[in-house]
LOFIKOL-465378 format. One record per residue (C-alpha): x, y, z. Coordinates in nm, 2 decimals, padded with zeros to 4 digits. Last residue first. Layout:
BEGIN
X=X	Y=Y	Z=Z
...
This chain:
BEGIN
X=-00.08	Y=01.45	Z=01.12
X=00.04	Y=01.18	Z=00.94
X=00.43	Y=01.04	Z=01.02
X=00.58	Y=00.96	Z=00.68
X=00.93	Y=00.82	Z=00.75
X=01.22	Y=01.11	Z=00.73
X=01.53	Y=00.93	Z=00.63
X=01.82	Y=01.06	Z=00.82
X=02.14	Y=01.24	Z=00.74
X=02.04	Y=01.37	Z=00.40
X=02.24	Y=01.39	Z=00.05
X=02.44	Y=01.08	Z=00.13
X=02.34	Y=00.91	Z=-00.15
X=02.07	Y=00.65	Z=00.04
X=01.88	Y=00.98	Z=00.22
X=01.83	Y=01.13	Z=-00.14
X=01.70	Y=00.79	Z=-00.23
X=01.53	Y=00.72	Z=00.08
X=01.37	Y=01.13	Z=00.08
X=01.26	Y=01.05	Z=-00.31
X=01.08	Y=00.77	Z=-00.26
X=00.90	Y=00.91	Z=00.02
X=00.80	Y=01.20	Z=-00.21
X=00.61	Y=00.93	Z=-00.44
X=00.48	Y=00.75	Z=-00.19
X=00.32	Y=01.10	Z=-00.09
X=00.23	Y=01.18	Z=-00.44
X=-00.11	Y=00.98	Z=-00.44
X=-00.27	Y=01.18	Z=-00.12
X=-00.21	Y=01.46	Z=-00.33
X=00.07	Y=01.74	Z=-00.21
X=00.03	Y=02.01	Z=00.07
X=00.43	Y=02.16	Z=00.08
X=00.61	Y=02.10	Z=00.42
X=00.85	Y=01.86	Z=00.28
X=00.88	Y=01.72	Z=00.65
X=00.54	Y=01.67	Z=00.74
X=00.38	Y=01.62	Z=00.40
X=00.03	Y=01.91	Z=00.40
X=-00.24	Y=01.72	Z=00.30
X=-00.44	Y=01.66	Z=-00.05
X=-00.69	Y=01.43	Z=-00.15
X=-00.67	Y=01.25	Z=-00.50
X=-00.56	Y=01.00	Z=-00.38
X=-00.86	Y=00.90	Z=-00.15
X=-01.08	Y=00.96	Z=-00.46
X=-00.89	Y=00.70	Z=-00.64
X=-00.93	Y=00.41	Z=-00.34
X=-01.28	Y=00.55	Z=-00.29
X=-01.33	Y=00.40	Z=-00.68
X=-01.08	Y=00.07	Z=-00.66
X=-01.32	Y=-00.01	Z=-00.33
X=-01.65	Y=00.02	Z=-00.49
X=-01.51	Y=-00.13	Z=-00.82
X=-01.41	Y=-00.44	Z=-00.59
X=-01.72	Y=-00.48	Z=-00.41
X=-01.90	Y=-00.46	Z=-00.74
X=-01.71	Y=-00.75	Z=-00.85
X=-01.74	Y=-00.94	Z=-00.55
X=-01.50	Y=-00.91	Z=-00.25
X=-01.32	Y=-01.21	Z=-00.11
X=-01.39	Y=-01.47	Z=00.16
X=-01.24	Y=-01.79	Z=00.19
X=-01.42	Y=-02.09	Z=00.36
X=-01.32	Y=-02.35	Z=00.10
X=-01.65	Y=-02.39	Z=-00.06
X=-01.59	Y=-02.04	Z=-00.18
X=-01.78	Y=-01.70	Z=00.04
X=-01.86	Y=-01.38	Z=-00.17
X=-01.85	Y=-01.00	Z=-00.05
X=-02.04	Y=-00.74	Z=-00.15
X=-02.33	Y=-00.86	Z=00.00
X=-02.18	Y=-00.80	Z=00.33
X=-02.17	Y=-00.45	Z=00.31
X=-01.96	Y=-00.21	Z=00.14
X=-02.04	Y=00.19	Z=00.13
X=-02.19	Y=00.14	Z=00.43
X=-02.06	Y=00.48	Z=00.57
X=-01.90	Y=00.34	Z=00.84
X=-01.75	Y=00.03	Z=00.67
X=-01.60	Y=00.23	Z=00.40
X=-01.45	Y=00.42	Z=00.63
X=-01.30	Y=00.15	Z=00.81
X=-01.12	Y=00.02	Z=00.51
X=-01.00	Y=00.37	Z=00.43
X=-00.83	Y=00.41	Z=00.75
X=-00.70	Y=00.09	Z=00.74
X=-00.53	Y=00.18	Z=00.41
X=-00.43	Y=00.51	Z=00.46
X=-00.36	Y=00.60	Z=00.83
X=-00.27	Y=00.25	Z=00.96
X=-00.07	Y=00.06	Z=00.65
X=00.11	Y=00.43	Z=00.51
X=00.41	Y=00.44	Z=00.68
X=00.44	Y=00.03	Z=00.70
X=00.36	Y=00.02	Z=00.29
X=00.78	Y=00.20	Z=00.28
X=00.87	Y=-00.17	Z=00.43
X=00.69	Y=-00.37	Z=00.20
X=00.81	Y=-00.18	Z=-00.11
X=01.12	Y=-00.26	Z=00.02
X=01.06	Y=-00.61	Z=00.01
X=00.90	Y=-00.65	Z=-00.32
X=00.89	Y=-01.02	Z=-00.25
X=00.95	Y=-01.28	Z=-00.56
X=01.24	Y=-01.41	Z=-00.37
X=01.27	Y=-01.34	Z=-00.04
X=01.54	Y=-01.08	Z=00.08
X=01.43	Y=-00.93	Z=00.45
X=01.14	Y=-00.68	Z=00.53
X=01.28	Y=-00.43	Z=00.78
X=01.57	Y=-00.36	Z=00.57
X=01.45	Y=-00.41	Z=00.16
X=01.55	Y=-00.53	Z=-00.17
X=01.30	Y=-00.59	Z=-00.40
X=01.12	Y=-00.25	Z=-00.49
X=01.52	Y=-00.18	Z=-00.60
X=01.54	Y=00.23	Z=-00.62
X=01.62	Y=00.49	Z=-00.93
X=01.32	Y=00.69	Z=-00.85
X=01.07	Y=00.58	Z=-01.07
X=01.12	Y=00.21	Z=-00.93
X=01.04	Y=00.33	Z=-00.58
X=00.71	Y=00.49	Z=-00.71
X=00.59	Y=00.16	Z=-00.88
X=00.68	Y=-00.06	Z=-00.60
X=00.48	Y=00.19	Z=-00.38
X=00.18	Y=00.20	Z=-00.63
X=00.15	Y=-00.17	Z=-00.63
X=00.19	Y=-00.21	Z=-00.28
X=-00.13	Y=00.03	Z=-00.23
X=-00.35	Y=-00.16	Z=-00.43
X=-00.22	Y=-00.51	Z=-00.25
X=-00.27	Y=-00.36	Z=00.06
X=-00.60	Y=-00.23	Z=00.00
X=-00.73	Y=-00.58	Z=-00.09
X=-00.60	Y=-00.71	Z=00.17
X=-00.76	Y=-00.50	Z=00.42
X=-01.11	Y=-00.59	Z=00.26
X=-01.05	Y=-00.93	Z=00.23
X=-00.96	Y=-00.90	Z=00.63
X=-01.26	Y=-00.70	Z=00.68
X=-01.49	Y=-00.96	Z=00.52
X=-01.37	Y=-01.30	Z=00.69
X=-01.17	Y=-01.58	Z=00.59
X=-00.88	Y=-01.43	Z=00.40
X=-00.68	Y=-01.64	Z=00.13
X=-00.40	Y=-01.64	Z=00.18
X=-00.51	Y=-01.38	Z=00.48
X=-00.60	Y=-01.40	Z=00.80
X=-00.52	Y=-01.11	Z=01.09
X=-00.74	Y=-01.17	Z=01.42
X=-01.10	Y=-01.13	Z=01.49
X=-01.22	Y=-00.85	Z=01.36
X=-01.61	Y=-00.80	Z=01.32
X=-01.72	Y=-00.69	Z=01.00
X=-02.03	Y=-00.80	Z=00.95
X=-02.19	Y=-00.84	Z=01.32
X=-02.03	Y=-00.45	Z=01.34
X=-02.20	Y=-00.34	Z=01.07
X=-02.14	Y=00.05	Z=01.16
X=-01.97	Y=00.21	Z=01.45
X=-01.60	Y=00.05	Z=01.34
X=-01.30	Y=00.22	Z=01.51
X=-01.41	Y=00.03	Z=01.85
X=-01.34	Y=-00.32	Z=01.65
X=-00.99	Y=-00.23	Z=01.60
X=-00.91	Y=-00.22	Z=01.99
X=-00.66	Y=-00.55	Z=01.98
X=-00.56	Y=-00.45	Z=01.62
X=-00.38	Y=-00.22	Z=01.78
X=-00.22	Y=-00.34	Z=02.10
X=-00.17	Y=-00.65	Z=01.89
X=00.04	Y=-00.43	Z=01.65
X=00.24	Y=-00.29	Z=01.91
X=00.36	Y=-00.64	Z=02.02
X=00.49	Y=-00.70	Z=01.67
X=00.67	Y=-00.39	Z=01.66
X=00.80	Y=-00.46	Z=01.97
X=00.95	Y=-00.79	Z=01.87
X=01.06	Y=-00.72	Z=01.54
X=01.24	Y=-00.45	Z=01.72
X=01.42	Y=-00.67	Z=01.91
X=01.46	Y=-00.93	Z=01.64
X=01.66	Y=-00.63	Z=01.42
X=01.89	Y=-00.60	Z=01.72
X=02.02	Y=-00.36	Z=01.98
X=01.66	Y=-00.15	Z=02.08
X=01.70	Y=00.18	Z=02.31
X=01.55	Y=00.38	Z=02.03
X=01.25	Y=00.16	Z=01.99
X=01.18	Y=00.17	Z=02.37
X=00.96	Y=00.49	Z=02.35
X=00.75	Y=00.40	Z=02.10
X=00.66	Y=00.06	Z=02.26
X=00.55	Y=00.31	Z=02.59
X=00.35	Y=00.49	Z=02.36
X=00.17	Y=00.23	Z=02.22
X=00.06	Y=00.12	Z=02.53
X=-00.07	Y=00.46	Z=02.61
X=-00.21	Y=00.47	Z=02.29
X=-00.36	Y=00.10	Z=02.39
X=-00.52	Y=00.27	Z=02.72
X=-00.69	Y=00.56	Z=02.60
X=-00.87	Y=00.32	Z=02.31
X=-00.97	Y=00.10	Z=02.58
X=-01.11	Y=00.44	Z=02.83
X=-01.27	Y=00.59	Z=02.49
X=-01.49	Y=00.28	Z=02.44
X=-01.54	Y=00.31	Z=02.04
X=-01.62	Y=00.66	Z=01.83
X=-01.64	Y=01.02	Z=01.96
X=-01.46	Y=01.19	Z=01.69
X=-01.16	Y=01.28	Z=01.95
X=-01.13	Y=00.97	Z=02.05
X=-01.09	Y=00.76	Z=01.67
X=-00.85	Y=01.03	Z=01.59
X=-00.66	Y=00.91	Z=01.87
X=-00.67	Y=00.60	Z=01.76
X=-00.55	Y=00.72	Z=01.43
X=-00.28	Y=00.90	Z=01.58
X=-00.15	Y=00.55	Z=01.82
X=-00.16	Y=00.39	Z=01.45
X=00.06	Y=00.64	Z=01.30
X=00.30	Y=00.67	Z=01.55
X=00.34	Y=00.30	Z=01.55
X=00.39	Y=00.25	Z=01.22
X=00.60	Y=00.61	Z=01.18
X=00.86	Y=00.44	Z=01.44
X=00.87	Y=00.08	Z=01.26
X=00.99	Y=00.23	Z=00.98
X=01.27	Y=00.48	Z=01.09
X=01.37	Y=00.17	Z=01.33
X=01.41	Y=-00.07	Z=01.03
X=01.61	Y=00.20	Z=00.85
X=01.82	Y=00.23	Z=01.15
X=01.84	Y=-00.16	Z=01.19
X=01.94	Y=-00.15	Z=00.80
X=02.23	Y=00.07	Z=00.86
X=02.40	Y=-00.11	Z=01.15
X=02.34	Y=-00.46	Z=00.99
X=02.52	Y=-00.37	Z=00.66
X=02.36	Y=-00.58	Z=00.41
X=02.07	Y=-00.33	Z=00.34
X=02.31	Y=-00.05	Z=00.33
X=02.54	Y=-00.23	Z=00.04
X=02.22	Y=-00.31	Z=-00.17
X=02.09	Y=00.04	Z=-00.14
X=02.44	Y=00.14	Z=-00.23
X=02.44	Y=-00.05	Z=-00.55
X=02.11	Y=00.06	Z=-00.59
X=02.19	Y=00.44	Z=-00.61
X=02.48	Y=00.36	Z=-00.78
X=02.30	Y=00.23	Z=-01.08
X=02.13	Y=00.56	Z=-01.10
X=01.77	Y=00.53	Z=-01.24
X=01.59	Y=00.30	Z=-01.48
X=01.55	Y=-00.05	Z=-01.54
X=01.46	Y=-00.13	Z=-01.84
X=01.06	Y=-00.21	Z=-01.94
X=00.86	Y=-00.33	Z=-01.70
X=00.59	Y=-00.65	Z=-01.68
X=00.50	Y=-00.73	Z=-01.31
X=00.41	Y=-01.08	Z=-01.23
X=00.12	Y=-01.26	Z=-01.01
X=-00.01	Y=-01.07	Z=-00.67
X=-00.31	Y=-01.20	Z=-00.49
X=-00.59	Y=-00.95	Z=-00.53
X=-00.91	Y=-01.18	Z=-00.57
X=-00.92	Y=-01.19	Z=-00.97
X=-00.57	Y=-01.31	Z=-00.93
X=-00.29	Y=-01.02	Z=-01.06
X=-00.10	Y=-00.90	Z=-01.31
X=00.09	Y=-00.52	Z=-01.29
X=00.18	Y=-00.32	Z=-01.59
X=00.44	Y=-00.05	Z=-01.50
X=00.45	Y=00.24	Z=-01.75
X=00.77	Y=00.33	Z=-01.86
X=00.71	Y=00.42	Z=-02.20
X=00.94	Y=00.20	Z=-02.35
X=00.80	Y=-00.08	Z=-02.12
X=00.42	Y=00.00	Z=-02.19
X=00.50	Y=-00.03	Z=-02.57
X=00.63	Y=-00.29	Z=-02.50
X=00.36	Y=-00.44	Z=-02.32
X=00.12	Y=-00.32	Z=-02.57
X=00.29	Y=-00.44	Z=-02.89
X=00.28	Y=-00.82	Z=-02.73
X=-00.14	Y=-00.74	Z=-02.66
X=-00.26	Y=-00.77	Z=-02.35
X=-00.55	Y=-01.01	Z=-02.18
X=-00.74	Y=-00.96	Z=-01.87
X=-00.89	Y=-01.28	Z=-01.69
X=-00.75	Y=-01.23	Z=-01.33
X=-00.71	Y=-00.83	Z=-01.21
X=-00.51	Y=-00.62	Z=-01.44
X=-00.33	Y=-00.32	Z=-01.29
X=-00.18	Y=-00.04	Z=-01.53
X=00.08	Y=00.16	Z=-01.45
X=00.20	Y=00.57	Z=-01.47
X=-00.07	Y=00.66	Z=-01.76
X=-00.09	Y=00.97	Z=-01.93
X=00.19	Y=00.89	Z=-02.20
X=-00.08	Y=00.59	Z=-02.30
X=-00.28	Y=00.81	Z=-02.41
X=-00.61	Y=00.67	Z=-02.33
X=-00.91	Y=00.49	Z=-02.46
X=-01.22	Y=00.28	Z=-02.35
X=-01.48	Y=00.08	Z=-02.39
X=-01.42	Y=-00.05	Z=-02.75
X=-01.68	Y=-00.34	Z=-02.83
X=-01.48	Y=-00.66	Z=-02.92
X=-01.65	Y=-00.83	Z=-02.60
X=-01.44	Y=-00.57	Z=-02.41
X=-01.21	Y=-00.38	Z=-02.56
X=-00.95	Y=-00.15	Z=-02.37
X=-00.78	Y=00.07	Z=-02.59
X=-00.42	Y=00.23	Z=-02.51
X=-00.34	Y=00.53	Z=-02.73
X=00.04	Y=00.60	Z=-02.90
X=-00.12	Y=00.40	Z=-03.24
X=-00.35	Y=00.20	Z=-03.11
X=-00.20	Y=-00.05	Z=-02.86
X=-00.43	Y=-00.33	Z=-02.74
X=-00.60	Y=-00.41	Z=-02.38
X=-00.87	Y=-00.70	Z=-02.38
X=-01.12	Y=-00.79	Z=-02.14
X=-01.24	Y=-01.11	Z=-02.06
X=-01.31	Y=-01.02	Z=-01.69
X=-01.35	Y=-00.67	Z=-01.63
X=-01.16	Y=-00.56	Z=-01.31
X=-00.89	Y=-00.36	Z=-01.54
X=-00.73	Y=-00.04	Z=-01.28
X=-00.55	Y=00.23	Z=-01.48
X=-00.33	Y=00.41	Z=-01.25
X=-00.26	Y=00.81	Z=-01.31
X=-00.13	Y=00.98	Z=-00.98
X=00.18	Y=01.00	Z=-01.15
X=00.06	Y=01.17	Z=-01.46
X=-00.06	Y=01.44	Z=-01.27
X=00.34	Y=01.55	Z=-01.16
Protein backbone atom coordinates (compact mmCIF):
# COMPACT_ATOMS: atom_id res chain seq x y z
CA UNK A 1 0.00 0.00 0.00
CA UNK A 2 2.87 2.34 0.71
CA UNK A 3 3.89 2.16 -2.92
CA UNK A 4 0.69 3.87 -3.97
CA UNK A 5 1.66 7.00 -2.06
CA UNK A 6 5.08 7.36 -3.68
CA UNK A 7 4.86 10.00 -6.39
CA UNK A 8 8.03 11.74 -7.51
CA UNK A 9 7.74 15.40 -8.56
CA UNK A 10 10.62 16.77 -10.66
CA UNK A 11 10.55 20.54 -11.11
CA UNK A 12 14.25 21.40 -11.51
CA UNK A 13 14.71 22.70 -15.06
CA UNK A 14 17.19 20.73 -17.15
CA UNK A 15 16.86 17.57 -15.05
CA UNK A 16 17.38 14.29 -16.89
CA UNK A 17 15.69 11.06 -15.81
CA UNK A 18 17.07 7.72 -16.88
CA UNK A 19 16.95 4.01 -16.06
CA UNK A 20 19.88 2.32 -14.36
CA UNK A 21 19.28 -1.37 -13.81
CA UNK A 22 15.99 -1.54 -11.90
CA UNK A 23 16.34 1.99 -10.57
CA UNK A 24 15.31 5.48 -11.61
CA UNK A 25 18.16 8.01 -11.63
CA UNK A 26 17.72 11.79 -11.72
CA UNK A 27 20.68 13.79 -13.03
CA UNK A 28 21.06 17.55 -12.80
CA UNK A 29 24.00 19.08 -14.69
CA UNK A 30 25.38 15.54 -15.18
CA UNK A 31 25.45 14.93 -11.44
CA UNK A 32 23.28 12.20 -9.87
CA UNK A 33 20.92 13.87 -7.38
CA UNK A 34 18.37 11.11 -6.76
CA UNK A 35 18.12 7.35 -7.15
CA UNK A 36 15.22 5.05 -6.22
CA UNK A 37 13.98 1.56 -7.15
CA UNK A 38 11.43 1.98 -9.92
CA UNK A 39 9.05 -0.55 -8.35
CA UNK A 40 8.74 1.72 -5.28
CA UNK A 41 7.17 4.51 -7.34
CA UNK A 42 3.52 4.90 -8.24
CA UNK A 43 3.89 7.98 -10.42
CA UNK A 44 6.35 10.55 -11.77
CA UNK A 45 5.33 14.13 -12.53
CA UNK A 46 7.68 16.29 -14.63
CA UNK A 47 7.31 20.07 -14.75
CA UNK A 48 8.72 22.05 -17.66
CA UNK A 49 12.10 21.25 -19.21
CA UNK A 50 12.57 17.79 -17.72
CA UNK A 51 13.81 15.06 -20.05
CA UNK A 52 13.45 11.28 -19.84
CA UNK A 53 15.33 8.51 -21.62
CA UNK A 54 13.29 6.20 -23.89
CA UNK A 55 14.44 3.22 -21.83
CA UNK A 56 12.93 4.81 -18.72
CA UNK A 57 9.67 5.46 -20.57
CA UNK A 58 9.47 1.79 -21.53
CA UNK A 59 10.35 0.63 -18.02
CA UNK A 60 7.66 2.87 -16.51
CA UNK A 61 5.09 1.42 -18.87
CA UNK A 62 6.02 -2.13 -17.95
CA UNK A 63 6.09 -1.38 -14.20
CA UNK A 64 2.76 0.46 -14.23
CA UNK A 65 4.33 3.76 -13.19
CA UNK A 66 2.31 6.67 -14.58
CA UNK A 67 4.54 9.38 -16.03
CA UNK A 68 2.98 12.82 -16.56
CA UNK A 69 4.39 15.90 -18.25
CA UNK A 70 3.19 19.37 -17.28
CA UNK A 71 4.30 22.87 -18.13
CA UNK A 72 6.54 24.58 -15.62
CA UNK A 73 3.46 26.25 -14.16
CA UNK A 74 1.37 23.12 -13.83
CA UNK A 75 -0.72 22.89 -17.02
CA UNK A 76 -1.19 19.28 -18.09
CA UNK A 77 0.51 18.27 -21.36
CA UNK A 78 0.61 14.48 -21.67
CA UNK A 79 0.66 11.13 -19.94
CA UNK A 80 2.87 8.17 -20.73
CA UNK A 81 1.54 4.82 -19.64
CA UNK A 82 1.91 1.21 -20.61
CA UNK A 83 -0.63 -1.42 -21.56
CA UNK A 84 -4.09 -0.70 -20.18
CA UNK A 85 -4.78 -2.90 -17.17
CA UNK A 86 -8.03 -3.94 -15.56
CA UNK A 87 -11.03 -5.95 -16.61
CA UNK A 88 -12.29 -4.88 -20.04
CA UNK A 89 -15.80 -5.75 -18.90
CA UNK A 90 -15.56 -3.10 -16.19
CA UNK A 91 -14.65 -0.42 -18.72
CA UNK A 92 -17.42 -1.50 -21.05
CA UNK A 93 -19.87 -1.18 -18.17
CA UNK A 94 -18.47 2.25 -17.35
CA UNK A 95 -19.07 3.37 -20.93
CA UNK A 96 -22.62 1.97 -20.94
CA UNK A 97 -23.54 3.73 -17.71
CA UNK A 98 -21.95 6.99 -18.84
CA UNK A 99 -24.20 6.85 -21.93
CA UNK A 100 -27.31 5.99 -19.88
CA UNK A 101 -29.08 9.27 -18.92
CA UNK A 102 -30.62 7.83 -15.75
CA UNK A 103 -27.43 6.20 -14.47
CA UNK A 104 -25.36 9.20 -15.43
CA UNK A 105 -27.75 11.52 -13.58
CA UNK A 106 -27.45 9.45 -10.41
CA UNK A 107 -23.65 9.49 -10.53
CA UNK A 108 -23.73 13.25 -11.06
CA UNK A 109 -25.97 13.64 -8.02
CA UNK A 110 -23.51 11.72 -5.81
CA UNK A 111 -20.50 13.76 -6.94
CA UNK A 112 -22.28 17.08 -6.43
CA UNK A 113 -23.72 15.95 -3.09
CA UNK A 114 -20.22 15.20 -1.77
CA UNK A 115 -18.91 18.52 -3.07
CA UNK A 116 -21.64 20.54 -1.33
CA UNK A 117 -21.50 18.58 1.93
CA UNK A 118 -17.73 19.02 2.06
CA UNK A 119 -18.01 22.74 1.30
CA UNK A 120 -20.52 23.13 4.13
CA UNK A 121 -18.24 21.14 6.44
CA UNK A 122 -15.33 23.49 5.66
CA UNK A 123 -17.41 26.57 6.47
CA UNK A 124 -18.78 25.08 9.68
CA UNK A 125 -15.25 24.19 10.69
CA UNK A 126 -14.20 27.80 10.15
CA UNK A 127 -17.04 28.97 12.41
CA UNK A 128 -15.96 26.50 15.07
CA UNK A 129 -12.34 27.69 14.83
CA UNK A 130 -13.39 31.33 15.12
CA UNK A 131 -12.28 32.32 11.61
CA UNK A 132 -14.05 35.04 9.69
CA UNK A 133 -17.47 36.59 10.14
CA UNK A 134 -19.71 33.92 11.76
CA UNK A 135 -22.91 35.52 10.43
CA UNK A 136 -21.71 35.46 6.82
CA UNK A 137 -20.43 31.89 7.17
CA UNK A 138 -23.64 30.71 8.83
CA UNK A 139 -25.78 32.21 6.07
CA UNK A 140 -23.61 30.50 3.45
CA UNK A 141 -24.03 27.18 5.30
CA UNK A 142 -27.82 27.62 5.24
CA UNK A 143 -27.77 28.29 1.49
CA UNK A 144 -25.64 25.20 0.93
CA UNK A 145 -28.02 23.13 3.07
CA UNK A 146 -30.93 24.34 0.96
CA UNK A 147 -29.14 23.40 -2.27
CA UNK A 148 -28.26 19.99 -0.85
CA UNK A 149 -31.92 19.35 -0.14
CA UNK A 150 -32.83 20.23 -3.73
CA UNK A 151 -30.43 17.73 -5.31
CA UNK A 152 -32.70 14.75 -4.76
CA UNK A 153 -35.52 16.37 -6.74
CA UNK A 154 -33.41 17.48 -9.71
CA UNK A 155 -34.58 15.50 -12.74
CA UNK A 156 -32.15 16.67 -15.42
CA UNK A 157 -28.42 17.14 -15.73
CA UNK A 158 -28.88 20.85 -16.47
CA UNK A 159 -30.81 21.37 -13.24
CA UNK A 160 -28.10 19.56 -11.26
CA UNK A 161 -25.37 21.65 -12.83
CA UNK A 162 -27.38 24.78 -12.11
CA UNK A 163 -27.67 23.84 -8.44
CA UNK A 164 -23.95 23.12 -8.33
CA UNK A 165 -23.16 26.53 -9.82
CA UNK A 166 -25.40 28.38 -7.36
CA UNK A 167 -23.93 26.46 -4.42
CA UNK A 168 -20.39 27.17 -5.62
CA UNK A 169 -21.19 30.90 -5.57
CA UNK A 170 -22.42 30.62 -1.98
CA UNK A 171 -19.14 28.95 -0.99
CA UNK A 172 -16.74 31.19 -2.90
CA UNK A 173 -18.54 34.37 -1.82
CA UNK A 174 -17.26 33.73 1.72
CA UNK A 175 -13.93 32.03 1.02
CA UNK A 176 -12.10 35.24 1.96
CA UNK A 177 -13.47 34.73 5.48
CA UNK A 178 -11.39 31.55 5.76
CA UNK A 179 -8.13 33.39 5.14
CA UNK A 180 -7.13 35.18 8.33
CA UNK A 181 -3.63 36.19 7.23
CA UNK A 182 -2.23 38.04 4.19
CA UNK A 183 -5.67 39.21 3.11
CA UNK A 184 -4.28 41.86 0.76
CA UNK A 185 -2.17 39.39 -1.22
CA UNK A 186 -4.58 36.46 -1.18
CA UNK A 187 -7.92 38.10 -1.84
CA UNK A 188 -10.53 36.11 -3.74
CA UNK A 189 -12.21 38.05 -6.55
CA UNK A 190 -13.56 35.13 -8.56
CA UNK A 191 -12.23 32.03 -10.28
CA UNK A 192 -9.83 32.64 -13.17
CA UNK A 193 -7.34 30.33 -14.86
CA UNK A 194 -5.43 29.60 -18.07
CA UNK A 195 -3.60 31.57 -16.86
CA UNK A 196 -4.54 32.60 -13.30
CA UNK A 197 -4.25 36.33 -12.66
CA UNK A 198 -3.90 36.42 -8.86
CA UNK A 199 -1.98 34.40 -6.24
CA UNK A 200 -4.92 32.49 -4.73
CA UNK A 201 -6.10 31.26 -8.15
CA UNK A 202 -2.54 30.34 -9.09
CA UNK A 203 -2.23 28.34 -5.88
CA UNK A 204 -5.55 26.54 -6.28
CA UNK A 205 -4.89 25.68 -9.92
CA UNK A 206 -1.54 24.13 -9.06
CA UNK A 207 -3.02 21.98 -6.27
CA UNK A 208 -5.89 20.86 -8.51
CA UNK A 209 -3.35 19.79 -11.15
CA UNK A 210 -1.37 17.68 -8.67
CA UNK A 211 -4.54 16.13 -7.28
CA UNK A 212 -5.93 15.38 -10.75
CA UNK A 213 -2.77 13.43 -11.60
CA UNK A 214 -3.07 11.30 -8.48
CA UNK A 215 -6.78 10.62 -8.98
CA UNK A 216 -6.32 9.67 -12.64
CA UNK A 217 -3.59 7.23 -11.64
CA UNK A 218 -5.83 5.67 -8.99
CA UNK A 219 -8.71 5.21 -11.44
CA UNK A 220 -6.43 3.59 -13.99
CA UNK A 221 -4.94 1.30 -11.33
CA UNK A 222 -8.41 -0.07 -10.58
CA UNK A 223 -9.33 -0.68 -14.20
CA UNK A 224 -11.40 2.45 -14.86
CA UNK A 225 -11.03 4.87 -17.75
CA UNK A 226 -10.20 8.31 -16.30
CA UNK A 227 -11.31 10.02 -19.53
CA UNK A 228 -14.97 8.92 -19.46
CA UNK A 229 -16.98 10.69 -16.79
CA UNK A 230 -20.51 11.50 -15.73
CA UNK A 231 -20.60 15.05 -14.34
CA UNK A 232 -17.86 16.17 -16.75
CA UNK A 233 -18.77 14.97 -20.21
CA UNK A 234 -16.46 13.71 -22.95
CA UNK A 235 -13.98 16.17 -24.39
CA UNK A 236 -10.78 15.27 -26.25
CA UNK A 237 -7.84 15.22 -23.85
CA UNK A 238 -9.93 15.84 -20.72
CA UNK A 239 -9.78 13.29 -17.90
CA UNK A 240 -13.46 13.66 -17.15
CA UNK A 241 -13.90 10.88 -14.57
CA UNK A 242 -10.84 12.11 -12.69
CA UNK A 243 -12.43 15.59 -12.63
CA UNK A 244 -15.64 14.01 -11.31
CA UNK A 245 -13.84 12.38 -8.39
CA UNK A 246 -11.81 15.53 -7.79
CA UNK A 247 -15.08 17.25 -6.80
CA UNK A 248 -15.13 15.04 -3.69
CA UNK A 249 -11.73 16.40 -2.63
CA UNK A 250 -11.87 19.98 -3.91
CA UNK A 251 -12.95 21.87 -0.78
CA UNK A 252 -11.82 19.67 2.11
CA UNK A 253 -8.45 18.69 0.66
CA UNK A 254 -7.29 21.10 -2.05
CA UNK A 255 -8.88 24.35 -0.86
CA UNK A 256 -8.08 23.56 2.77
CA UNK A 257 -4.42 22.96 1.90
CA UNK A 258 -4.22 26.27 0.05
CA UNK A 259 -5.84 28.20 2.90
CA UNK A 260 -3.56 26.55 5.46
CA UNK A 261 -0.45 27.53 3.50
CA UNK A 262 -1.69 31.11 3.37
CA UNK A 263 -2.72 31.34 7.02
CA UNK A 264 0.57 29.85 8.22
CA UNK A 265 2.45 32.22 5.90
CA UNK A 266 4.32 29.30 4.34
CA UNK A 267 3.50 30.87 0.99
CA UNK A 268 3.77 34.64 0.65
CA UNK A 269 3.67 37.24 -2.11
CA UNK A 270 7.38 36.68 -2.80
CA UNK A 271 6.61 33.11 -3.90
CA UNK A 272 4.65 34.29 -6.95
CA UNK A 273 5.86 35.73 -10.23
CA UNK A 274 3.91 38.11 -12.46
CA UNK A 275 4.41 37.97 -16.21
CA UNK A 276 4.07 40.79 -18.73
CA UNK A 277 0.77 39.29 -19.88
CA UNK A 278 -0.72 39.63 -16.40
CA UNK A 279 -0.48 35.97 -15.42
CA UNK A 280 0.46 35.12 -11.83
CA UNK A 281 2.46 31.93 -11.36
CA UNK A 282 4.15 30.14 -8.50
CA UNK A 283 7.91 30.66 -8.38
CA UNK A 284 10.29 27.73 -8.18
CA UNK A 285 10.63 28.16 -4.42
CA UNK A 286 6.86 28.40 -4.12
CA UNK A 287 6.37 25.17 -6.04
CA UNK A 288 8.81 23.34 -3.80
CA UNK A 289 7.01 24.53 -0.65
CA UNK A 290 3.65 23.52 -2.08
CA UNK A 291 4.75 20.09 -3.27
CA UNK A 292 6.36 19.35 0.08
CA UNK A 293 3.16 20.35 1.93
CA UNK A 294 1.05 18.35 -0.53
CA UNK A 295 3.08 15.18 0.02
CA UNK A 296 3.02 15.61 3.81
CA UNK A 297 -0.77 16.05 3.75
CA UNK A 298 -1.07 12.75 1.90
CA UNK A 299 0.65 11.04 4.82
CA UNK A 300 -1.98 12.18 7.33
CA UNK A 301 -4.48 9.58 8.49
CA UNK A 302 -8.28 9.87 8.43
CA UNK A 303 -11.15 7.49 9.01
CA UNK A 304 -12.97 6.62 5.81
CA UNK A 305 -16.68 7.28 6.45
CA UNK A 306 -17.91 4.26 4.47
CA UNK A 307 -15.15 1.72 4.95
CA UNK A 308 -14.81 2.76 8.61
CA UNK A 309 -11.08 2.16 8.42
CA UNK A 310 -8.26 4.57 9.21
CA UNK A 311 -6.16 5.13 6.09
CA UNK A 312 -3.71 7.71 4.83
CA UNK A 313 -5.16 10.65 2.94
CA UNK A 314 -3.16 9.67 -0.14
CA UNK A 315 -5.07 6.37 -0.22
CA UNK A 316 -8.51 7.99 -0.28
CA UNK A 317 -8.68 8.35 -4.07
CA UNK A 318 -7.69 4.71 -4.39
CA UNK A 319 -10.47 3.77 -1.99
CA UNK A 320 -12.96 5.77 -4.05
CA UNK A 321 -11.77 4.18 -7.29
CA UNK A 322 -12.21 0.74 -5.75
CA UNK A 323 -15.72 1.57 -4.51
CA UNK A 324 -16.69 2.97 -7.90
CA UNK A 325 -15.43 -0.15 -9.66
CA UNK A 326 -17.49 -2.32 -7.30
CA UNK A 327 -20.59 -0.23 -7.92
CA UNK A 328 -20.22 -0.32 -11.70
CA UNK A 329 -19.77 -4.10 -11.57
CA UNK A 330 -23.03 -4.41 -9.65
CA UNK A 331 -21.44 -5.52 -6.36
CA UNK A 332 -22.87 -2.47 -4.52
CA UNK A 333 -26.27 -0.78 -4.70
CA UNK A 334 -24.83 2.74 -4.64
CA UNK A 335 -21.55 4.60 -4.95
CA UNK A 336 -20.59 6.20 -1.61
CA UNK A 337 -18.74 9.49 -2.37
CA UNK A 338 -16.09 10.75 0.03
CA UNK A 339 -17.75 12.99 2.62
CA UNK A 340 -15.28 14.48 5.09
CA UNK A 341 -16.05 14.53 8.81
